[in-house]
N, C-alpha and C positions, 0 to 999 in steps of 0.2 A: 304387853296382849298376845294370849297363848293364842293356837288354830282353829282349838272345841271353842275357844270362845269367838274367836273374829268367823265360825261359820257358823252360826246361833245367830253373829248379828244381822250377819250377809241375808240370811236366812228369815228373820225381823222383819228386816225390810223389804223385805220380797213381796213377805205374809201382806203387810198393812199396803202397796202399792199396785200387785196383781190384780184389784178389781179393779185400781180406773187404766192398767194400761192392756186387761184382756177383751175390755172392751172398746173396741176400731173403733167407732162410731157416735161416739159418747159425743153430748157436745158443754159447753162450757158450763150451764145450766147444775146438768144434771152431777158431774167432777168436780162442780164448787159443793154439791151436796155433800157428793162422799168426803170429801178430805172435811169441810164441816163434820159431818161424824167420827172421822179418824178420829180427828184433833177433841171432839167433842171429848170421847171413849180416856175411865185408865186403861193401861200397859205397864207387861212387868213387859221392866226393856232388859232385855240381853245385861250383865252386867257398871248391869246404872247406874244410882237409887232412884233416877226419875218418871215421874207412871204417864210421865204426858208429854205428847205429840203434837208441833208446832207447827200451823199452818206453812210452811218458809223452809220447812225440815224436810212437807211433809215435799213438794213441789220439786230441792233440793236433789233430793232419790228421786222424781221422778224426771229429773230431765239427765239427773248420771245416769240413770238407767238406755236412760234409748240414747244421751249422746255412747254407752259403752257398745251398740252397736244390740242391746236387748241383753244381757249374758249375766250370767245372777255377777260372777267377775268384778263389774263394777260396782256393781252395793258392797261390796267389802271395806275395812275400815282402814282407814288409812292412814299409817304412823305421823304426826307435825312431823313438820320440816323443822323446826326446829331442837328436835328430840333432843333433852344434852346442853343447849344450852342455854345460861341466867336468862329468866325476862323480865329478875326484880333490880331496885339504881340500891345503892350503893348501902349503906350507911350512913353516910356525911353527905351523898345528896338527900334523903330519906330524908332527915335532921334539916337543913337545906331547905327542900320545901313544907316541910311539918311546921317552921319558923313563921315563911308569911304564907303559911295560907294563919297561922297565929292574929298577924297582922291585918291579916286586911282576909275577914273570915265574914265579911257580906257581898263579896266573887263570888260567878258562878268561878266551874272547871273550866272550862272552853280558857276562860280569861286569867286566872289568875297559871292554869299553864303557859299563853304567854306572857307573862308577863315571869317566871320564874326565868321560862328560853334568852329574854330580853336581858335579864339580869346573872345570862351565866352559869348559868343553870344546864348539862347534857338532858334532855328529856326528846326520848327516842320515841316511837308512835307505837311501841310496842310496851311500852310499860304500864304497872297496877296502881295506877293515884287510889282510881275510885279505893281499890277496897284496902290502897294506903292511905288512904282520910277516913273508910271502915273501919280499921280497924286499931 
């Protein structure tokens, strides 16, 4: 992500939360009403194909801004900590997991993952099982 895009994203985030941080004495009800207005709108988000903002994201940006001493710098997008590391499963593990899925179609995903681990498949918490089953 280039510097200009990071700057645009930071300004977008601040523009979104600025009505919430500029009113110090805003009560919880008014704050929630403003958050609902923000999440109900369609946005043109810099660097993203998305057009909506979730409540949890607005609250996260508010938290980051306040924790960062109310500086714009605190809203800069941060690079992923695991950038460059693979989150995918190996082909042999994927094949084994899909075979387990075919054999146990009625079982929920969390139960299937526990079963796969009990069978010796090395599944960590970062693996993308859901996208594997959808793809």
